[in-house]
C-alpha positions as CSV (number, residue, x, y, z in Angstrom):
1,M,47.2,18.2,81.7
2,T,44.5,15.8,83.1
3,V,41.7,15.0,80.8
4,T,38.7,12.9,81.9
5,P,37.0,10.7,79.3
6,I,33.3,11.0,79.0
7,E,31.3,7.8,79.7
8,Y,28.1,7.3,77.8
9,P,25.8,4.8,79.5
10,Q,24.7,1.8,77.5
11,R,21.4,0.5,78.6
12,P,21.5,-3.3,79.3
13,I,18.7,-5.6,78.3
14,P,16.7,-6.3,81.4
15,E,16.5,-10.0,82.5
16,R,13.0,-9.6,83.8
17,S,9.9,-9.9,81.6
18,M,9.9,-6.9,79.3
19,S,6.9,-4.8,78.4
20,Q,5.8,-4.2,74.8
21,D,7.6,-0.8,74.8
22,E,10.8,-2.4,76.0
23,E,10.7,-5.2,73.5
24,S,10.5,-2.6,70.7
25,G,13.8,-1.1,71.9
26,Y,12.3,2.3,72.6
27,D,11.7,3.8,76.0
28,S,8.2,5.0,76.8
29,P,7.7,8.8,77.3
30,G,7.2,8.2,81.0
31,S,10.5,6.4,81.5
32,A,11.8,6.5,85.1
33,T,15.4,6.8,83.8
34,P,15.6,10.0,81.9
35,S,19.4,10.1,82.1
36,L,19.6,7.0,79.9
37,P,19.5,7.1,76.1
38,E,15.9,7.5,74.9
39,V,16.7,4.8,72.3
40,Y,18.6,1.6,72.7
41,F,19.0,-1.5,70.5
42,S,19.2,-5.1,71.5
43,S,21.4,-7.2,69.2
44,P,18.5,-8.8,67.4
45,H,16.8,-5.5,66.9
46,L,20.0,-3.9,65.5
47,K,20.4,-6.8,63.1
48,Y,16.8,-6.5,61.9
49,L,17.1,-2.7,61.4
50,N,20.3,-3.1,59.4
51,A,18.7,-5.7,57.2
52,Q,15.8,-3.3,56.5
53,L,17.8,-0.1,56.1
54,Q,20.3,-1.9,53.8
55,T,17.7,-1.9,51.0
56,L,16.9,1.8,51.3
57,E,18.4,4.8,49.5
58,P,20.4,7.4,51.7
59,E,17.5,9.9,51.7
60,E,15.1,7.3,53.0
61,I,17.6,6.3,55.7
62,L,18.0,9.9,56.7
63,K,14.2,10.3,56.9
64,W,14.1,7.3,59.2
65,C,16.9,8.8,61.4
66,M,15.1,12.1,61.7
67,I,11.9,10.4,62.8
68,S,13.4,7.7,65.0
69,L,16.6,9.1,66.7
70,P,16.4,11.9,69.3
71,N,19.5,14.1,70.0
72,L,20.8,13.4,66.5
73,Y,23.8,15.3,65.1
74,Q,26.0,15.1,62.1
75,T,29.8,14.8,62.7
76,T,31.7,16.1,59.7
77,A,35.2,17.0,58.5
78,F,33.5,18.3,55.3
79,G,34.5,15.3,53.2
80,L,32.6,14.7,50.1
81,T,30.2,12.1,51.6
82,G,29.4,14.3,54.6
83,L,28.6,17.2,52.2
84,V,26.2,15.0,50.3
85,T,24.5,14.1,53.6
86,L,24.3,17.7,54.5
87,D,22.7,18.6,51.2
88,M,20.2,15.7,51.4
89,L,19.2,16.8,54.9
90,S,18.7,20.4,53.7
91,R,16.3,19.1,50.9
92,I,14.5,16.7,53.2
93,N,13.8,19.3,55.8
94,A,13.5,22.5,53.7
95,G,11.6,24.8,55.9
96,G,10.9,22.1,58.4
97,P,11.0,22.4,62.2
98,R,13.9,20.1,62.8
99,Q,17.4,20.9,61.6
100,I,20.3,18.5,62.2
101,D,23.2,20.5,63.8
102,L,26.8,19.8,62.6
103,I,29.8,19.1,64.8
104,F,33.2,19.9,63.2
105,L,36.4,18.9,65.0
106,D,39.0,21.6,64.1
107,T,42.3,19.8,64.9
108,L,44.1,23.1,64.1
109,Y,46.0,21.2,61.3
110,H,43.4,21.2,58.5
111,F,44.3,22.4,55.1
112,D,43.5,26.1,54.2
113,E,41.3,24.7,51.5
114,T,39.2,22.8,54.1
115,L,38.7,25.9,56.2
116,E,37.8,27.9,53.2
117,L,35.2,25.3,52.4
118,V,33.7,25.6,55.9
119,D,32.9,29.3,55.1
120,R,31.3,28.3,51.8
121,V,29.2,25.6,53.4
122,R,27.9,28.1,56.0
123,K,26.8,30.4,53.3
124,R,25.1,27.7,51.3
125,Y,23.3,26.0,54.2
126,P,22.5,28.9,56.6
127,N,19.9,26.8,58.5
128,S,22.4,24.1,59.5
129,K,24.0,25.2,62.7
130,L,27.7,24.5,63.0
131,H,29.5,23.7,66.3
132,I,33.3,23.8,66.1
133,Y,35.4,22.0,68.7
134,K,39.2,22.4,69.1
135,P,41.7,20.7,71.3
136,A,41.2,21.7,74.9
137,G,42.9,24.9,75.9
138,C,44.1,25.6,72.3
139,G,43.0,28.3,69.9
140,N,45.6,27.6,67.2
141,A,48.5,25.3,66.3
142,R,51.0,27.4,68.3
143,D,49.0,26.8,71.5
144,F,48.9,23.1,70.8
145,E,52.6,22.9,70.2
146,R,53.5,25.0,73.2
147,I,51.5,22.6,75.4
148,H,52.2,19.3,73.8
149,G,55.4,19.7,71.8
150,D,56.2,19.7,68.0
151,N,55.0,17.0,65.6
152,L,53.1,15.1,68.2
153,W,51.4,13.1,65.4
154,D,54.9,11.6,64.7
155,T,56.2,11.2,68.3
156,N,53.0,9.9,69.8
157,D,50.2,9.5,67.3
158,N,47.7,7.9,69.7
159,L,48.0,10.8,72.1
160,Y,47.7,13.2,69.2
161,D,44.5,11.5,68.0
162,Y,43.1,11.6,71.5
163,L,43.9,15.3,72.1
164,A,43.0,16.6,68.7
165,K,40.0,14.4,67.8
166,V,38.7,12.0,70.4
167,E,38.5,14.3,73.5
168,P,36.9,17.2,71.5
169,A,34.3,14.8,70.1
170,Q,33.6,13.4,73.6
171,R,33.3,17.0,74.9
172,A,30.8,17.9,72.2
173,Y,28.8,14.8,72.7
174,A,28.6,15.5,76.5
175,E,27.7,19.2,76.1
176,F,24.9,18.5,73.6
177,N,23.8,15.2,75.2
178,V,24.3,13.5,71.8
179,K,22.7,10.1,71.5
180,A,23.2,9.5,67.7
181,V,25.5,10.8,65.0
182,L,25.5,10.7,61.2
183,T,28.9,9.9,59.7
184,G,30.3,10.0,56.2
185,R,31.8,6.5,56.1
186,R,31.3,4.2,53.2
187,R,32.2,0.6,52.4
188,S,33.9,1.6,49.1
189,Q,36.5,3.6,51.0
190,G,38.2,0.4,51.8
191,G,40.3,-0.7,54.8
192,K,38.3,-1.3,58.0
193,R,35.3,0.3,56.4
194,G,34.7,-2.5,54.0
195,D,32.1,-4.3,56.1
196,L,30.2,-1.3,57.6
197,D,26.6,-1.6,58.7
198,I,24.1,1.2,58.3
199,I,23.7,1.4,62.1
200,E,26.4,0.7,64.6
201,L,26.6,1.0,68.4
202,D,30.0,1.9,69.7
203,D,31.6,0.8,72.9
204,A,30.3,3.9,74.8
205,G,26.7,3.3,73.6
206,L,26.6,6.0,71.0
207,I,24.5,5.2,67.9
208,K,26.4,5.8,64.7
209,V,24.5,5.9,61.3
210,N,26.3,5.6,58.0
211,P,23.6,6.6,55.6
212,L,25.7,6.4,52.4
213,A,27.5,3.2,53.4
214,N,26.3,1.5,50.2
215,W,27.4,4.3,47.8
216,T,30.6,4.4,45.7
217,F,32.8,7.4,45.2
218,K,31.4,7.7,41.7
219,Q,27.8,8.0,43.0
220,V,28.9,10.6,45.6
221,R,30.7,12.6,43.0
222,E,27.7,12.4,40.6
223,Y,25.4,13.7,43.3
224,V,27.8,16.6,44.0
225,T,27.8,17.6,40.3
226,K,24.1,17.2,39.8
227,H,23.2,19.4,42.8
228,N,26.1,21.8,42.7
229,V,27.2,20.9,46.2
230,P,30.3,22.9,47.4
231,Y,33.4,20.7,47.9
232,N,37.0,20.8,48.8
233,S,39.2,22.1,45.9
234,L,41.8,19.5,46.9
235,L,39.6,16.9,45.3
236,D,40.5,18.3,41.9
237,M,44.2,17.8,42.8
238,G,44.2,14.1,43.3
239,Y,43.0,13.9,46.9
240,K,39.9,11.8,47.8
241,S,39.9,11.5,51.6
242,I,41.1,14.7,53.3
243,G,42.2,15.1,56.9
244,D,45.1,16.9,58.5
245,W,47.7,18.3,56.1
246,H,50.5,16.4,57.9
247,S,48.8,13.0,57.3
248,T,47.0,13.4,54.0
249,S,48.4,13.0,50.4
250,P,47.0,12.5,46.9
251,I,46.4,9.0,45.7
252,A,47.2,7.2,42.4
253,E,44.6,5.8,40.1
254,G,43.2,2.5,41.4
255,E,44.2,3.0,45.0
256,D,41.6,2.9,47.8
257,E,40.1,6.3,48.6
258,R,41.7,6.4,52.1
259,S,45.1,5.2,51.0
260,G,46.3,8.8,51.0
261,R,45.7,9.0,54.8
262,W,48.7,8.1,56.9
263,K,50.5,6.9,53.8
264,G,53.4,4.5,54.5
265,T,51.9,3.3,57.7
266,N,49.3,0.6,58.5
267,K,47.1,3.1,60.2
268,S,43.6,3.7,58.7
269,E,41.5,5.4,61.4
270,C,42.1,8.4,63.6
271,G,40.6,7.0,66.8
272,I,37.0,8.3,66.6
273,H,35.7,5.3,64.8
274,N,38.0,2.6,66.3
275,K,36.3,-0.1,68.3
276,R,38.9,0.2,71.1
277,S,39.1,3.7,72.6
278,K,42.2,5.6,71.8
279,Y,42.0,7.0,75.3
280,A,42.1,3.5,76.8
281,E,45.2,2.9,74.7
282,Y,46.7,6.2,76.0
283,L,45.9,5.3,79.6
284,L,47.6,1.9,79.1
285,Q,50.6,3.6,77.6
286,Q,50.8,6.1,80.5
287,E,50.4,3.3,83.1
288,Q,53.3,1.3,81.5
289,K,55.4,4.5,81.5
290,K,54.8,5.0,85.2
291,K,55.7,1.4,86.0
292,G,58.9,1.8,84.0
293,E,59.8,5.0,85.8
294,A,59.0,3.4,89.2
295,L,61.2,0.4,88.3
296,T,64.1,2.7,87.3
297,V,63.8,4.6,90.6
298,A,63.8,1.3,92.6
299,L,66.9,0.1,90.8
300,R,68.7,3.3,91.5
301,E,67.8,3.0,95.2
302,V,69.2,-0.5,95.2
303,E,72.4,0.6,93.6
304,L,72.7,3.5,96.0
305,Q,72.3,1.1,99.0
306,R,75.1,-1.1,97.6
307,T,77.5,1.9,97.4
308,I,76.9,3.0,101.0
């Protein structure tokens, strides 16, 4: 199967003298380049915004996002932080004209408890439109295994991440012309998330906002209890960060929240939030494989010539 990665243009800072609108980091309504992102950030601007947003509460950050960022979506696997974000958005915009749609990547290997939660969330927040994306050409796990083999997450985890998560996300972003996304990442989750900014710009030019970056798990759980936010029943069984059933386990007291993900490995992210594209890694791997196969064929031909 040939899958083409989606490229998102990142607008460079012009070297010529910039107008007042350009210096602000925002395109003017009459921009002659409508295909480019309506909002872009220079490095100094991004640094300034992070310093200001760092002092705000999540609700205030979300209000800023709704005012400032066009084509804004929430990506969620219905983890606890994402559910808090969803609830906050529903309160901020109760009856308002702008709803933030959700994008859920159904890898086909979520826990039954997660899928049951999706149904409860839909009933609780009927105004929040949910878009579900699955691996290309697959309606269920049997389809995925028929095309890609069994236990791909063990035999080639980078390819699994790309097929089950990265490519569906790229497809969603392209179809909806997504310019910015809200994520559920927090610094207190540990690992590579320990130094998160509120706003990030990924290698493809996508704006990522982490509105609850400053919150602890305790604060998130207290909000859920106070506002009766629906949550995954696995959280009551020792789980804190929940992904696919084959790579998620309960954690012990005192362990980092995400220590139950890919336990026993040094992996901590699925590819969507890695700086280096998992697809780029996959292409490199495929190129190395092709070179190896070509070398093998060449050596066989040399051996054949010697025997003639």
